[in-house]
C-alpha positions in Angstrom: 168.4 75.9 55.5 166.9 77.1 58.9 165.5 74.5 61.4 162.8 75.6 63.6 162.1 74.1 67.2 158.7 72.6 67.1 158.1 74.6 70.7 158.9 77.9 68.9 156.2 77.1 66.1 153.9 75.9 68.8 154.4 79.1 70.8 153.7 81.5 67.8 150.5 79.4 66.9 149.3 79.7 70.3 149.9 83.6 70.3 148.4 84.0 67.3 145.3 81.8 68.2 144.8 84.4 71.0 144.9 87.3 69.0 141.7 86.0 66.7 138.8 87.7 66.3 136.9 84.8 66.1 137.7 83.5 69.6 135.5 84.3 72.3 136.1 84.2 76.0 133.7 84.3 79.3 134.5 88.0 79.6 132.9 88.6 76.1 129.7 86.9 76.8 129.4 88.4 80.0 129.9 92.0 79.0 127.1 91.5 76.1 124.7 90.0 78.7 125.4 93.2 80.9 124.5 95.3 77.9 121.6 93.1 77.0 120.2 93.2 80.6 120.1 97.0 81.0 116.7 98.6 81.5 114.9 99.5 78.4 114.3 103.3 78.0 110.5 104.0 77.7 109.9 105.8 74.0 108.3 109.0 75.1 104.6 109.8 73.3 104.3 113.3 74.2 101.0 112.4 76.4 101.4 111.9 80.1 99.8 109.3 81.9 96.3 109.8 83.0 94.4 107.9 85.9 90.6 107.9 86.6 89.5 107.1 90.0 86.0 106.2 91.4 84.9 108.2 94.2 82.7 105.8 96.3 84.3 105.8 99.9 84.4 102.8 102.0 85.0 100.6 99.0 88.2 99.8 97.1 88.4 102.2 94.6 88.2 101.6 90.9 91.4 102.7 89.2 91.7 102.9 85.1 95.0 104.2 83.9 95.8 105.4 80.3 99.2 104.8 79.6 101.5 107.8 78.7 104.9 109.1 79.6 106.3 108.9 83.2 105.4 111.9 85.0 108.5 114.6 86.3 106.4 115.9 89.3 104.2 115.0 91.9 100.5 115.2 91.0 98.1 115.6 94.0 94.3 115.3 93.3 91.5 115.2 96.0 89.0 112.8 94.6 87.0 113.3 97.7 87.8 116.1 99.8 87.7 115.2 103.9 86.8 117.0 106.8 88.6 118.7 109.9 92.3 119.1 110.6 94.9 118.7 107.7 97.7 116.2 108.0 100.9 117.7 108.9 104.5 116.8 107.8 105.9 113.9 110.0 102.1 112.7 111.2 101.5 109.0 111.5 98.6 108.1 109.6 96.1 105.3 109.1 95.0 104.7 105.5 93.4 102.4 103.4 95.2 102.7 99.8 96.2 100.8 96.3 99.5 101.0 94.4 99.9 100.8 90.8 102.6 101.0 88.3 101.9 103.3 85.7 104.1 101.3 83.3 102.4 97.8 83.4 99.3 99.0 85.2 99.6 96.5 87.6 98.6 96.6 91.1 101.5 96.3 93.5 100.4 96.8 96.6 97.0 97.6 98.9 95.6 97.7 102.3 92.0 96.7 101.1 92.9 93.1 100.2 94.1 92.8 103.8 90.9 93.9 105.2 92.1 96.6 107.2 93.8 100.1 106.8 97.6 100.4 107.6 99.4 102.7 110.0 102.7 104.5 109.4 104.9 107.6 110.2 104.9 110.0 107.2 108.6 110.2 107.9 109.1 106.3 107.1 107.6 106.0 103.5 108.6 107.4 100.1 108.9 110.9 99.6 105.8 111.2 97.2 103.6 110.2 100.0 105.7 112.5 102.7 104.8 115.2 100.6 101.6 114.1 99.0 99.6 113.3 102.0 100.3 116.6 103.8 97.2 118.8 103.9 95.1 115.8 103.4 91.8 116.0 105.5 90.1 112.7 107.5 87.4 111.1 105.4 89.1 112.0 102.1 90.3 110.1 98.9 93.3 111.3 97.3 95.3 110.4 94.1 99.1 110.5 94.0 100.7 110.4 90.8 104.5 109.8 91.7 107.5 110.1 89.6 110.2 107.7 90.2 112.6 110.1 92.1 110.2 110.8 94.8 109.4 106.8 94.9 111.9 104.1 94.5 113.7 105.5 91.7 116.0 102.8 90.0 115.9 100.7 93.5 112.5 99.1 93.7 112.0 96.5 96.5 113.0 93.2 95.1 109.7 91.0 94.0 107.5 93.9 94.5 106.3 94.2 90.9 107.5 97.7 90.5 109.8 98.5 87.5 113.2 100.4 87.5 112.4 104.2 87.2 108.5 103.5 87.2 106.0 106.3 88.1 103.8 105.2 90.7 100.2 105.8 91.2 98.5 105.5 94.6 95.0 106.3 95.9 94.7 106.8 99.5 91.6 106.9 101.8 92.7 108.8 105.3 90.8 107.4 108.0 92.9 109.1 110.9 96.1 110.8 112.0 98.1 111.8 114.9 
């Protein structure tokens, strides 16, 4: 009769237990967590997001967002047309604004709450603003509905309240430009 060494038997048992499908490793839970933490793909409805904006200048606009599919192109609407020269590309603008996420309907930023308009060079803001404010006139109110690709895309600022891939909605009151 064949005698088996306890070391050989133990080695075989350990090797077989490592191949068991019942075992779980830290790597398995990490990869399932990575799969579970991927951003959810929104279900398309066939109806685009719709936005209504109040036209009363000098006060923070009232913005109503009706949920819908994300936009794929920049949408520019003059709620109130201003007067005088039009903003050229690369200008520095001073404006009051509010920004909302289309998916959440939540305001994530705005100058009205700070009590003064913001001043910034157009070449230092998101592409949706660079393209969407060109041609605007002082004293006007403009609605910008910006696709994610012209906003923050898949890299929104941490803690901003903007979701990954979110359509952005801005209402801008142009005060001046240089």
